[in-house]
N, C-alpha and C positions, 0 to 999 in steps of 0.2 A: 245471358251472361255478358254479351258485348254491350248492351244498354247499361248494365250496372258498371262496367269498367268506364264507359264514357261519362256516366254520371259522377262516379267517384273521382276520376282524374280530371274532369272538365277539359278534355282535349278537343281540338277542332279537327274535323275531317274535311279535306278538300275533295269535292266530288263534282266533276264536270264544271269546274270554274266557280262553284258556289261553296261557301264556307258554312258547314253545319256544326253548330255547337250543341251541347246538351240542352241549352235553353231553346234552341231552334227545334229540337226534337221533343219539346214539351216537358223537359225535365226541370225540376225546381231544386237547384242545389245552392247551398250558401256560397260556394266558391265562385259561382258565375252570376249571381244576382247583381252584384255591383257593376259588373262589366256588361250586362245585357244591353244597356242603353248605348254604350260605346260600340258594341258589336254592330249596331244598326247604322253607325256613321260611316259613310263611304269616304274613301280617301280623296274622292273628287268633289266632295261637298265643302267647298271653300268660300261660299258666298257669305257676305256680312261685313261688319266693320272689325278691323284688327289693329292692335297696338304693336308697334315694332319695339325692339329692345331699347331704342332711344326715345320711346314714347310718342312717336309720330302716329297719327291715325290714318289708316288706309281703308277705303271702301272698295270691296271686291264684289263685282257684279257680273252677270252674264254679258257677253259681248259677241253677238252672233253665235257661233259654235265654240267660242273660246271664253276666256275670262279676262276682265280688265280691272285694274285697281287704280283709283285716283287718290291723290294726297288731299286729305280733308283738313288736317291740322298738324302742326308741329310747333315745338316750344318757341322757336325764333319768331313765329307769327304773333305770339301773345305780346300785346303792347307795342307792336311795330307801328310807327307813324306812316311809313310808306310800304308799298308792296315789296316783298322779298322776291328778287329776280333770280333766274336760273343762270347766274353769271359764270359758272364753271362748265357749262355745256360745251362739248367739243365742237358742236355746230354753232358757229358764230351768229348765225341768223336767229337762233333760239335763245340767246343770252338775255334778251329783253323781255321774255315772257315771265309771268308770275309763277312761282312754284305752287302756290295753293291752287288745287284743281287739276294739276298736270297728271297725265297718264304715266304711272310708274311701272305697272306690269301689264303685259299684253301679248298677243300672238301665241297662246298656248294651244297644245293639242291634248285632247282628253285621252287618257290611258286608264287601264284598270287600276293601277296603283297611284293615280294622281294626274296632275297636269304636267306635261313635259314640253320641251322644245320652245319654251316661251322666252320672253325678254323682260329684264328688270333694269330700270334706270336708277342710278345712284346720283342724286343731285349734289351730294357732298363731294364727289370727285368728278362729276360730269361724264361718267362712264356708263355705257350700256353693256350688260352682261347677258349671257344665256341663263335661263332660269328654269327651276322645277318647283312645283307646289304640291304638298301632300298634307292632307288633314290627318293629324295624329290621334286626336281624341276630341271631346266636346269643346274644349277651350284652347287647343293648340294647333297651330298651322306651321309646318316646316317649310321654310322658304330658302331655296338655294340659289346662289349666284355663282356662275361658273365661267372660267376661262379655260378652254380646252377641257381636259378631263379632270381638272382640279376645281372643286366646288367649296364654297364657304357656306355653312349652314347657319340659319337664324331661326329662332322660334318666335312667332308672333302669337299674341294672346287675344282671344275674342273679347271685344269690348262689350261690357254689360249694357243691357238696354235700359 
């Protein structure tokens, strides 16, 4: 009877840190088939190329035991005759570096629900924020920039290959 209830309601059971869904129990229900692929995506699976809301392209890769994200492209680069520099950086010594290729996200710690305690640099303001990364589904990455307990959330979209 319990298996039938699980199949009909397609609920998840958390057991010893693992999520068991009807699909994981070998059940084939119409309500869980569409999400079966998403069930296998871990919140820490953030690697690849991502588009920000302002259409910049960020390449997120392993970086030791952390993740790092570099700026690959952004609209101001297109057609620019000269390199675009990091002129708003709070560190005066870094204001002459090119923005293309800079490390925007780094120093994260892997947690069960995503990457935490990292840093994200905003070249538009020259500010470094605390950050969190969480994979939401196959094509969405939640990126948070925080000042103290207050965080601003952005959704990055996976770049099609």
